[in-house]
N, C-alpha and C positions, 0 to 999 in steps of 0.2 A: 655286380652288374645292373643299374639303374637302366629301366625303360623309359621309353620320351613316351608320352601320350596325348602328344601334339602341342599345338600354341594357343594361348589365348586370346583373341583380339579384345582390348578391355574396349574400347570405344565402340563396337556394337554390343556388349555387355551395356556399355550404362545405357545403351540406347534403348535395349529394350527393358533392362530396370525403368526408365521411363514411360516410357508404356505401358505397361504392368501398374508402377504408380498411378497415370492418368485413371487409368480401369477403375481404382482402388478408388478414385473421387465423384465419378458419376453416381447417377441416382438409380440405384440398380432395378429397384420397383419400377419409379417410371419408364426405361427400358424395357423391361420386361412386359411392362403396358402395353408399350408403343411396338414394340416385336406381335403382341397377339394380337393385337387391332390388324395388323398389317398382315397378319395370317389369315384373320377371319375376313378379310377381306376378299385376299386371294379363292379361298374354300367356297366365300359365295358367290363369286364370278365365276367357278368352274361347275356349282350344283348348276345356277341358273345356265351356264353353256349347253350341261347335260340334261337338261329335261326337257323329256319330249315336248314335241307343238302341238296342240289341237285345234285351244282356242287361245291359247297363250298365255289364261288365265293362271295356269300350274306356274307358268313361267315368271310371271309375275308378282305372284304372291312368296316369294320366299326373301327375307327380311334378316334383319338382325338389329340390336339396338346396341352393339357396341359396347355394354356393359360391361366394364372387366372384374368376375368378381376371382379373388383371391384366396383359397381355400386350403390349408396344409401347405405344399411347396408346386400348388397347381393356380394357374391363373386360367379361368375360365370364361369362353362365351357362346351366347347359346345363340347357332345359325336355325332358322324353324323356316315352313312353309305352311301359313295357317288355311289354306286349302281344305276345306271336308275329304275332298277324294285323296289328298294326300296324307293323311292322317291314317287311315287303314290299312 
């Protein structure tokens, strides 16, 4: 007795295959760097918004150079605050 597993819509299968093929053609390194910069911008914005305000100097000191460093399998961007009292 044979069981039916279902039917396959080959047109949808072909569409999915073409989408995956397009993803192979993109420059993965450039894509990852772009995503890393976008995430860094969001994190920087969040850090600035969550910094308490007394004089505003601490809030204005948050920065990044958006220099993406690739090491091993990680992309890194440094976000920092250069205020002396923020470093302790």
